[in-house]
C-alpha positions in Angstrom: -16.0 -154.1 138.0 -18.4 -156.9 136.6 -16.9 -160.3 137.4 -13.7 -159.1 139.3 -10.8 -162.0 139.5 -10.2 -163.5 142.6 -7.2 -163.1 144.7 -4.9 -166.3 144.7 -2.4 -165.5 147.6 1.5 -166.4 146.5 4.9 -166.0 148.4 5.4 -162.7 147.5 2.0 -161.3 147.4 2.7 -159.3 151.0 5.5 -156.9 149.2 5.3 -153.6 148.3 4.7 -153.2 144.8 7.2 -151.0 142.9 6.3 -149.0 140.0 8.3 -151.9 138.0 5.8 -153.8 139.1 3.0 -151.8 137.9 4.2 -150.9 134.4 4.3 -154.4 133.9 1.1 -155.2 135.0 -0.3 -152.3 132.7 1.9 -154.0 129.7 0.1 -157.1 130.4 -3.5 -155.1 130.5 -2.5 -153.5 127.3 -2.1 -156.5 125.7 -5.2 -158.3 127.4 -7.0 -155.1 125.3 -5.2 -155.4 122.2 -6.6 -159.3 121.6 -10.2 -158.7 123.0 -9.9 -160.3 126.3 -10.7 -157.0 128.0 -13.1 -154.4 126.5 -12.1 -150.6 127.1 -14.6 -150.3 130.0 -12.9 -153.3 131.6 -9.3 -152.4 130.7 -9.7 -148.6 132.1 -11.4 -150.2 135.6 -8.1 -152.2 135.6 -5.8 -149.9 135.2 -7.4 -147.3 137.9 -7.5 -149.9 140.5 -3.4 -150.7 139.2 -3.0 -147.2 140.1 -4.7 -147.7 143.7 -2.4 -150.8 144.4 -0.2 -151.5 147.1 1.1 -154.8 147.1 2.0 -157.7 144.4 -1.1 -159.7 145.7 -3.1 -157.0 144.5 -1.5 -156.4 141.5 -2.1 -160.1 140.3 -5.5 -160.2 141.1 -5.9 -157.5 137.8 -3.9 -160.2 135.4 -3.9 -163.5 136.6 -7.5 -164.4 134.8 -5.8 -163.4 131.4 -4.1 -165.8 128.6 -0.7 -163.5 128.1 2.8 -164.2 128.5 2.9 -163.1 131.5 6.6 -163.9 132.4 7.9 -161.9 129.4 9.8 -158.8 130.2 7.5 -156.6 127.3 8.1 -153.0 127.1 5.1 -150.9 128.9 2.6 -148.7 126.9 2.3 -145.4 128.1 0.2 -145.0 130.6 -3.4 -143.5 129.9 -5.6 -142.3 133.0 -9.3 -141.4 131.5 -10.4 -138.2 133.0 -14.6 -138.1 133.3 -14.3 -133.8 132.3 -12.3 -132.1 130.2 -10.2 -129.5 131.8 -8.2 -126.8 130.1 -5.5 -126.7 128.2 -1.9 -127.1 129.8 0.4 -123.9 128.5 3.9 -123.6 128.0 6.1 -120.7 127.2 9.7 -120.1 126.4 11.0 -117.0 125.2 14.8 -116.4 125.4 14.8 -119.3 127.6 13.5 -123.0 127.8 10.9 -124.7 129.4 10.8 -128.7 130.3 9.0 -131.1 131.3 9.8 -134.5 132.0 8.9 -137.9 134.4 5.5 -138.8 135.7 3.4 -135.5 134.4 0.2 -135.5 133.1 -0.3 -134.7 129.6 -3.7 -132.9 129.5 -6.2 -133.3 126.3 -4.6 -130.3 124.6 -1.2 -128.8 125.3 -0.3 -125.4 124.0 3.5 -124.3 123.3 5.8 -121.5 122.8 9.0 -121.1 122.0 10.9 -117.5 120.2 14.2 -117.8 120.5 14.1 -120.6 123.0 14.3 -124.3 123.6 11.6 -126.8 125.0 12.1 -130.6 125.8 9.0 -133.1 126.2 10.0 -136.2 127.2 6.3 -138.3 127.3 8.5 -141.8 128.1 7.2 -141.4 131.9 4.1 -139.7 131.3 -0.2 -140.2 132.5 -2.2 -139.4 129.3 -5.3 -137.7 130.2 -7.1 -138.7 127.0 -7.1 -142.0 124.4 -5.8 -139.0 122.0 -4.2 -135.9 123.0 -3.4 -133.2 121.0 0.3 -130.6 121.1 0.5 -128.0 119.4 4.2 -126.5 119.2 5.2 -123.1 117.5 8.7 -122.8 117.6 9.9 -119.3 116.3 13.9 -119.0 115.7 13.1 -121.6 118.4 13.5 -125.4 119.0 11.2 -128.5 120.7 12.0 -131.9 120.7 9.7 -134.6 121.9 10.5 -138.1 123.2 7.7 -140.2 122.6 7.3 -144.2 124.2 7.5 -147.1 122.1 3.7 -147.9 120.8 2.3 -145.1 120.8 0.7 -143.6 117.2 1.8 -140.4 116.0 0.3 -138.3 113.5 2.1 -134.7 112.6 0.5 -132.2 111.4 2.9 -129.2 112.0 4.3 -127.1 109.1 8.0 -126.0 108.8 8.6 -122.3 107.0 12.1 -121.9 106.7 12.2 -124.6 109.6 11.4 -128.1 109.6 8.5 -130.8 111.4 11.2 -134.0 112.0 8.4 -136.2 113.8 7.6 -139.5 112.3 5.4 -142.5 113.5 6.7 -145.2 115.6 7.2 -148.1 113.2 5.3 -150.7 115.9 1.9 -149.1 117.1 -0.2 -150.7 120.0 -3.5 -150.0 119.3 -3.9 -150.0 123.4 -1.4 -146.8 123.7 -3.2 -143.3 123.4 -2.6 -141.3 120.1 -0.1 -138.4 119.5 -1.4 -135.9 117.4 1.0 -132.6 117.2 0.4 -129.7 115.4 1.8 -126.4 115.1 4.8 -124.2 113.4 8.4 -124.0 112.7 9.5 -120.7 112.1 13.5 -120.4 111.3 12.8 -123.1 114.0 12.9 -126.7 114.4 10.8 -129.5 115.8 12.4 -133.2 116.5 10.6 -136.3 117.7 12.4 -139.9 119.0 11.1 -142.9 120.5 12.5 -144.6 123.7 11.2 -147.3 125.7 10.1 -146.5 128.9 12.2 -147.0 131.8 15.2 -146.0 129.6 17.1 -143.1 130.0 
């Protein structure tokens, strides 16, 4: 990392970092990226360091040289963890049954899902995005799927409904530092719906 910020010890520097501490630091880095204080390369480097940090002091180092309102409890952006090599698509199938993804799971560049007389639920609010733009293809045949998206991500819905519906819309407040989610597929006598939820809320 070129010209890394220097550490300044505080009374809380020695404390172990929590998920909430990391979420707040990630939000500040995302804001700094959107305002031009950090380049995409610097943002990625600091985000990598964020996941390796064990103490509050190590997290403070990553944000103390930024001109952001650190006291403001901003909504945390979706996590973006870039990978140098592409991975195989994630394939999820629910036939006469159900499938669910939630918690801190990795959203690959390409996810393919098939629901036949079954249901699916994808909760992306705490997920780790493998790429700046990810593509999720959902084909629902006499079945359905629900997608819960973190506030700030840009959504491009290209799905089609045939005697069914694709009810997924873009966020009213898009964060330029957050990933882009492209949703494709077909709903045949079925439905695919989407809604947004602030990270950290149940």
